[in-house]
C-alpha positions in Angstrom: -0.3 -0.1 -0.2 1.2 3.6 -1.3 -0.2 6.6 0.8 1.2 10.0 -1.2 -0.1 13.6 0.1 -1.3 15.7 -2.7 -1.3 19.9 -1.4 -1.7 23.4 -2.5 -2.9 26.4 -1.5 -6.3 27.1 -2.4 -6.3 28.2 -6.3 -2.9 26.3 -7.2 -5.0 23.7 -9.1 -4.1 20.4 -6.9 -7.5 19.0 -6.6 -7.9 19.6 -10.3 -4.8 17.9 -11.4 -5.9 15.0 -8.9 -9.1 14.3 -10.2 -7.8 14.1 -14.1 -4.5 12.0 -12.9 -6.5 9.5 -11.0 -8.0 8.2 -14.8 -4.9 6.9 -15.0 -4.1 5.6 -11.4 -4.5 2.7 -9.0 -5.5 5.5 -6.3 -8.4 5.9 -4.4 -8.8 10.1 -3.6 -9.5 10.8 0.2 -9.5 14.1 0.8 -8.7 15.3 4.3 -10.8 18.2 4.6 -13.7 16.8 3.3 -13.1 14.1 6.3 -12.4 16.8 8.6 -15.8 18.6 7.4 -17.9 15.3 8.2 -16.4 15.1 11.2 -16.6 18.5 12.5 -20.6 18.6 11.2 -21.0 15.6 13.8 -20.1 16.7 16.3 -22.1 20.1 15.5 -19.2 22.6 15.0 -19.4 23.9 12.0 -22.0 23.9 8.7 -19.3 24.3 5.9 -16.1 23.9 5.4 -15.1 27.5 5.1 -16.3 27.6 8.5 -13.3 25.3 9.5 -10.4 27.7 9.7 -12.4 29.8 11.9 -12.4 27.1 14.3 -10.2 27.3 17.6 -6.6 25.5 16.9 -7.2 22.9 19.6 -10.7 22.3 18.0 -9.1 22.0 14.6 -6.3 19.9 16.2 -8.4 17.4 17.2 -10.5 17.1 14.4 -7.2 16.4 12.8 -6.4 13.6 14.9 -9.7 12.0 14.2 -9.6 12.6 10.3 -5.6 10.8 10.5 -7.1 7.7 12.0 -10.6 7.6 10.1 -8.2 8.3 6.5 -5.1 5.3 8.1 -8.4 2.7 8.4 -8.9 3.4 4.8 -5.1 2.9 3.6 -4.9 -0.7 4.6 -7.0 -1.8 2.0 -5.7 0.5 -1.4 -3.1 2.9 -2.4 -4.5 6.3 -1.0 -3.9 9.8 -2.5 -4.6 12.5 0.4 -5.2 15.4 -0.9 -5.1 18.3 1.8 -3.2 21.3 2.8 -0.1 21.0 4.1 0.0 24.5 6.0 -3.8 26.5 6.7 -3.7 30.3 7.4 -5.7 30.8 10.4 -6.5 34.3 11.8 -3.6 33.5 14.5 -0.7 32.3 12.2 0.0 29.2 10.0 -0.9 25.7 11.4 0.6 22.6 10.2 -1.7 20.9 7.9 0.2 17.4 9.3 1.5 18.0 12.5 3.4 15.2 13.8 0.6 12.9 15.2 -0.8 13.1 11.9 1.8 11.9 10.3 2.7 9.2 12.5 -0.6 7.9 11.6 -0.9 8.2 7.7 3.0 7.4 7.2 3.1 9.1 3.5 5.5 7.9 1.1 5.7 10.7 -1.1 4.5 14.5 -1.0 3.5 16.1 -4.2 3.2 20.1 -3.7 1.3 22.1 -6.7 2.3 25.4 -7.2 1.6 28.0 -9.4 2.5 31.6 -10.2 0.6 33.9 -7.1 -0.8 35.9 -9.8 -2.2 33.0 -11.8 -3.6 31.9 -8.1 -5.2 35.1 -6.9 -6.8 35.6 -11.0 -8.2 31.6 -10.1 -9.8 32.5 -6.6 -11.1 35.7 -8.0 -12.7 33.9 -10.7 -14.3 31.0 -8.3 -17.0 32.2 -7.3 -18.1 28.3 -5.8 -16.4 29.4 -2.5 -16.2 32.5 0.3 -12.2 33.2 0.4 -10.3 35.7 2.1 -8.5 38.1 -0.5 -4.7 38.1 -0.1 -2.2 40.4 -1.6 0.2 38.2 -3.9 3.7 38.5 -1.4 0.5 36.6 1.0 0.2 34.0 -1.8 4.1 33.9 -2.2 5.0 33.6 1.1 1.8 31.1 1.7 3.5 28.3 -1.1 6.9 29.4 0.6 5.5 27.8 3.6 4.2 24.9 2.4 7.4 24.1 0.6 9.1 24.6 3.9 6.6 22.3 6.2 6.9 19.7 3.5 10.3 19.4 3.4 10.3 19.4 7.7 7.7 16.2 6.9 9.6 14.4 4.8 12.2 14.7 7.6 9.8 12.9 10.0 8.8 10.0 7.9 11.1 9.7 5.3 9.1 10.8 2.2 10.1 12.4 -0.6 8.7 15.9 -2.0 7.9 16.6 -5.4 7.3 19.7 -7.0 4.8 20.2 -10.1 3.7 23.5 -11.4 0.4 24.2 -12.4 0.4 27.4 -15.1 -2.1 28.7 -17.1 -3.1 27.0 -20.2 -0.2 23.8 -19.3 -2.9 21.8 -17.1 -2.0 18.6 -19.3 1.4 18.8 -18.8 0.8 19.2 -15.1 -1.5 16.2 -15.4 0.6 14.3 -16.5 4.0 14.6 -14.4 1.6 13.8 -12.1 0.5 10.4 -13.6 4.4 10.6 -14.7 5.4 10.6 -10.8 2.8 8.2 -9.4 2.8 5.2 -11.8 
Protein backbone atom coordinates (compact mmCIF):
# COMPACT_ATOMS: atom_id res chain seq x y z
CA UNK A 1 0.00 0.00 0.00
CA UNK A 2 1.23 3.51 -0.84
CA UNK A 3 0.14 6.74 0.77
CA UNK A 4 0.77 9.92 -1.21
CA UNK A 5 -0.11 13.37 0.06
CA UNK A 6 -0.95 15.99 -2.57
CA UNK A 7 -1.16 19.60 -1.48
CA UNK A 8 -1.39 23.11 -2.81
CA UNK A 9 -2.70 26.39 -1.51
CA UNK A 10 -6.24 27.36 -2.52
CA UNK A 11 -6.22 28.23 -6.23
CA UNK A 12 -3.09 26.22 -7.10
CA UNK A 13 -5.14 23.62 -8.97
CA UNK A 14 -4.14 20.60 -6.90
CA UNK A 15 -7.64 19.13 -6.84
CA UNK A 16 -8.11 19.70 -10.60
CA UNK A 17 -4.81 17.96 -11.40
CA UNK A 18 -5.63 15.12 -9.04
CA UNK A 19 -9.11 14.57 -10.47
CA UNK A 20 -7.70 14.22 -14.00
CA UNK A 21 -4.64 12.18 -13.00
CA UNK A 22 -6.77 9.64 -11.13
CA UNK A 23 -8.27 8.56 -14.46
CA UNK A 24 -4.90 6.87 -15.15
CA UNK A 25 -3.82 5.80 -11.65
CA UNK A 26 -4.71 2.96 -9.29
CA UNK A 27 -5.29 5.13 -6.23
CA UNK A 28 -8.28 6.11 -4.13
CA UNK A 29 -8.62 9.83 -3.48
CA UNK A 30 -9.33 10.80 0.11
CA UNK A 31 -9.81 14.52 0.71
CA UNK A 32 -8.51 15.31 4.18
CA UNK A 33 -10.67 18.42 4.45
CA UNK A 34 -13.81 16.44 3.59
CA UNK A 35 -13.04 13.92 6.33
CA UNK A 36 -12.40 16.76 8.78
CA UNK A 37 -15.60 18.53 7.70
CA UNK A 38 -17.66 15.39 8.18
CA UNK A 39 -16.28 14.95 11.70
CA UNK A 40 -16.81 18.64 12.57
CA UNK A 41 -20.38 18.56 11.23
CA UNK A 42 -21.15 15.39 13.19
CA UNK A 43 -20.00 17.27 16.31
CA UNK A 44 -22.16 20.31 15.38
CA UNK A 45 -19.15 22.65 15.14
CA UNK A 46 -19.56 23.94 11.57
CA UNK A 47 -22.06 23.98 8.74
CA UNK A 48 -19.63 24.32 5.82
CA UNK A 49 -15.99 23.83 4.90
CA UNK A 50 -15.04 27.51 4.90
CA UNK A 51 -15.98 27.76 8.59
CA UNK A 52 -13.32 25.19 9.51
CA UNK A 53 -10.48 27.71 9.51
CA UNK A 54 -12.33 29.88 12.04
CA UNK A 55 -12.31 27.16 14.70
CA UNK A 56 -9.78 27.47 17.48
CA UNK A 57 -6.46 25.73 16.81
CA UNK A 58 -7.13 23.25 19.65
CA UNK A 59 -10.44 22.19 18.12
CA UNK A 60 -8.85 21.92 14.68
CA UNK A 61 -6.12 19.68 16.16
CA UNK A 62 -8.67 17.28 17.65
CA UNK A 63 -10.48 17.08 14.32
CA UNK A 64 -7.15 16.45 12.53
CA UNK A 65 -6.40 13.52 14.85
CA UNK A 66 -9.78 11.94 14.24
CA UNK A 67 -9.47 12.39 10.48
CA UNK A 68 -6.00 10.81 10.39
CA UNK A 69 -7.27 7.73 12.17
CA UNK A 70 -10.18 7.42 9.76
CA UNK A 71 -7.96 7.78 6.67
CA UNK A 72 -5.39 5.29 8.00
CA UNK A 73 -8.11 2.67 8.32
CA UNK A 74 -9.06 3.19 4.66
CA UNK A 75 -5.43 2.98 3.55
CA UNK A 76 -5.09 -0.62 4.68
CA UNK A 77 -7.00 -1.79 1.61
CA UNK A 78 -5.63 0.25 -1.30
CA UNK A 79 -3.22 2.93 -2.51
CA UNK A 80 -4.37 6.29 -1.19
CA UNK A 81 -3.84 9.85 -2.33
CA UNK A 82 -4.63 12.26 0.46
CA UNK A 83 -5.69 15.63 -0.94
CA UNK A 84 -4.96 18.22 1.74
CA UNK A 85 -3.11 21.41 2.65
CA UNK A 86 0.41 21.46 4.12
CA UNK A 87 -0.48 24.58 6.05
CA UNK A 88 -3.72 26.29 6.96
CA UNK A 89 -3.75 30.05 7.30
CA UNK A 90 -5.66 30.89 10.49
CA UNK A 91 -6.36 34.24 12.18
CA UNK A 92 -3.46 33.55 14.59
CA UNK A 93 -0.91 32.30 12.04
CA UNK A 94 -0.14 29.22 9.97
CA UNK A 95 -1.25 25.87 11.35
CA UNK A 96 0.51 22.74 10.11
CA UNK A 97 -1.97 20.70 8.10
CA UNK A 98 -0.19 17.47 8.98
CA UNK A 99 1.37 17.76 12.43
CA UNK A 100 3.45 14.92 13.86
CA UNK A 101 0.49 13.03 15.31
CA UNK A 102 -1.15 13.03 11.87
CA UNK A 103 2.08 11.97 10.12
CA UNK A 104 2.54 9.15 12.63
CA UNK A 105 -0.87 7.81 11.62
CA UNK A 106 -0.57 8.32 7.85
CA UNK A 107 3.10 7.35 7.30
CA UNK A 108 3.12 8.82 3.75
CA UNK A 109 5.58 7.67 1.09
CA UNK A 110 5.57 10.91 -0.89
CA UNK A 111 4.44 14.52 -0.80
CA UNK A 112 3.45 16.20 -4.06
CA UNK A 113 3.15 19.98 -3.98
CA UNK A 114 1.20 21.73 -6.71
CA UNK A 115 2.28 25.33 -7.26
CA UNK A 116 1.51 28.21 -9.60
CA UNK A 117 2.57 31.82 -9.86
CA UNK A 118 0.91 34.15 -7.37
CA UNK A 119 -0.85 36.16 -10.08
CA UNK A 120 -2.32 32.96 -11.56
CA UNK A 121 -3.59 31.87 -8.15
CA UNK A 122 -5.09 35.28 -7.45
CA UNK A 123 -7.04 35.27 -10.72
CA UNK A 124 -8.25 31.69 -10.11
CA UNK A 125 -9.50 32.63 -6.65
CA UNK A 126 -11.32 35.70 -7.92
CA UNK A 127 -12.93 33.63 -10.69
CA UNK A 128 -14.12 30.86 -8.34
CA UNK A 129 -17.54 31.98 -7.11
CA UNK A 130 -18.27 28.60 -5.48
CA UNK A 131 -16.03 29.32 -2.47
CA UNK A 132 -15.83 32.05 0.17
CA UNK A 133 -12.14 32.89 0.40
CA UNK A 134 -10.19 35.64 2.09
CA UNK A 135 -8.54 38.05 -0.33
CA UNK A 136 -4.76 38.01 -0.16
CA UNK A 137 -2.05 40.05 -1.79
CA UNK A 138 0.42 38.29 -4.10
CA UNK A 139 3.18 38.55 -1.47
CA UNK A 140 0.90 36.66 0.96
CA UNK A 141 0.24 33.97 -1.65
CA UNK A 142 3.99 33.60 -2.20
CA UNK A 143 4.57 33.37 1.55
CA UNK A 144 1.96 30.63 1.84
CA UNK A 145 3.64 28.61 -0.92
CA UNK A 146 7.05 29.12 0.73
CA UNK A 147 5.60 27.89 4.03
CA UNK A 148 4.25 24.81 2.23
CA UNK A 149 7.68 24.01 0.80
CA UNK A 150 9.37 24.37 4.16
CA UNK A 151 6.74 22.36 5.99
CA UNK A 152 6.64 19.58 3.39
CA UNK A 153 10.41 19.10 3.75
CA UNK A 154 9.99 18.95 7.52
CA UNK A 155 7.24 16.36 7.05
CA UNK A 156 9.56 14.38 4.76
CA UNK A 157 12.35 14.52 7.34
CA UNK A 158 9.99 13.08 9.97
CA UNK A 159 8.65 10.29 7.75
CA UNK A 160 11.38 9.48 5.23
CA UNK A 161 9.05 10.45 2.39
CA UNK A 162 10.09 12.29 -0.76
CA UNK A 163 8.86 15.69 -1.94
CA UNK A 164 7.94 16.40 -5.57
CA UNK A 165 6.94 19.85 -6.80
CA UNK A 166 4.72 20.08 -9.89
CA UNK A 167 4.09 23.49 -11.43
CA UNK A 168 0.57 24.17 -12.69
CA UNK A 169 0.67 27.22 -14.91
CA UNK A 170 -2.22 28.58 -16.95
CA UNK A 171 -2.72 26.79 -20.29
CA UNK A 172 -0.40 23.95 -19.19
CA UNK A 173 -2.83 21.76 -17.26
CA UNK A 174 -2.23 18.73 -19.49
CA UNK A 175 1.52 18.90 -18.80
CA UNK A 176 0.91 19.09 -15.05
CA UNK A 177 -1.46 16.11 -15.18
CA UNK A 178 1.05 14.07 -17.21
CA UNK A 179 3.82 14.86 -14.73
CA UNK A 180 1.57 13.74 -11.85
CA UNK A 181 0.72 10.47 -13.61
CA UNK A 182 4.40 9.81 -14.41
CA UNK A 183 5.41 10.54 -10.82
CA UNK A 184 2.90 8.10 -9.33
CA UNK A 185 2.97 5.33 -11.94
